C-alpha positions, 0 to 999 in steps of 0.5 A, a space after each residue: 500500500 505504501 508503495 502504491 501511495 508513493 507511485 500515486 504521489 509521483 504521478 501527481 508531482 510529475 503532472 504538477 511540474 509539467 503543468 508549471 513548465 507549460 505555463 511558463 512556456 505559455 507566458 514566454 510565448 505571450 511575452 514574445 507576441 507582445 514584444 513583436 507587437 511593440 516592434 510593429 508599433 514602433 515601425 509604424 511610429 506608434 510609440 504609445 502602443 509600443 510602450 503598452 506592448 513592451 510593458 505587457 511583454 514584461 508582465 508576462 516575462 519579468 526577465 525579458 531584457 530586450 523589452 526593457 531596452 526597447 522601452 528605455 529607447 522610447 523613453 530616451 527619445 521622448 527625453 523622459 530620462 527618469 523612466 529610461 534610467 529605470 528601464 536600463 538599470 533594471 536591464 543591467 541588474 538582470 544581465 550585467 553582461 549586456 553591452 547594449 543595456 550598459 551603454 544605454 544606461 551610460 548615455 542616460 546618466 550622461 544626459 542627467 550629468 551623472 558623470 561618475 555613474 556613466 563612466 562606470 557603465 561605459 567602462 563595464 561595457 568596454 571591458 566586455 567589448 573592447 573593440 567598439 569605437 563608439 563606446 570609447 567615443 561615449 566615454 570620451 564625452 564623459 571625460 570632456 564634461 568632467 574636464 578630465 583632459 588626460 583621460 579624454 586624450 587617451 580615450 579618444 585616441 583609442 576611439 580613433 585607433 579603432 576606426 571611429 571618430 567624427 568632427 566632434 571627437 577630433 574637436 574634443 581631442 583638440 581641446 584635450 591637447 590644448 588644455 594639456 599644453 600640447 598646442 601642435 597636437 591640438 592644431 592637428 586635431 582641430 584641422 582634422 575636425 574641420 576636414 570632417 565638417 567644413 563649417 566648423 565654428 568651434 574648431 576654427 575658433 579654438 585654432 584661432 585662440 592658439 594662434 593668437 596666444 602664439 602671436 601668429 596673428 595672420 593665422 589667427 585672423 584666418 581662423 577667426 574669419 572662418 569661424 565667423 563664416 561658420 557662424 556670423 553671429 558670434 561676437 567673440 570671434 569677431 572681436 578676436 578677429 579684429 584684435 588679430 588683424 590689427 596686431 598683424 598690421 597696425 598701420 592698415 587703418 582701412 582693414 582695421 576699421 572695417 574689422 572693428 566695425 564688423 565686431 560692433 555690428 554683431 555685438 549690438 545684437 548681443 547684450 553680453 557684449 556691451 562692455 566690449 562694444 563700448 571699448 571697441 567704439 572708443 577704439 574705433 574713433 581713435 583709429 578713424 582719427 589716426 587714419 584722418 591724420 595719416 591721410 593729411 600727411 
């Protein structure tokens, strides 16, 4: 009788376990169905339906990593960084080796200025995929924001060695070199940035600053002039251009007057430039008087 009871209970246990396994499998299948519905909704630009579908997938399978990642991507695109952060954090907690989840979490933290946390997650992603140039680019952006220029230089050089890079990474690399007193390498990086983006205010302005500090006034004037072509509204570039032009040829009154008039015209539209504009107007009067006196001789 005891043997029969054991057999009976074994059959019941097998039945229960089989039912539980089939239920889990059913949940997994339902989760996939909801996930695929979410993908279709995203393709049709229906974010609301996609969000509901991915949430339904997670409710069926709490370990559905891709659903968390896709939800996070939608929230990130909507600039809902709080919810994006929650989704990516959960994905990383469930799969600490998921490079996509780690890098996306780093990007959200970067947006939220959580630079220390972003650095940790980008480094974790790099430790898993050390040949991904984009990860080094994203980590470089963190170092640029932190003003950690030595790490910035190392990180972006690695990015470029892996075949990555853009006008932005070369510009940031140039700033890293500039801030660590390596002007020659900075100029090379800025020039590379300009080859990748012709109308490049930041790189041209940065080159102009270096040339001006080196008293290479003609080169400085050329760089500031190109910066102004990229963005004609920047009063600081117009001011520095006028300084460089006059420093290069103090007796060329026509060119110097024109340069300062250009600055004043731009500065009038910017309340932040009032002090410089007042000084420039006084200097412009002096130049015009000096030109008048020169013309009388």
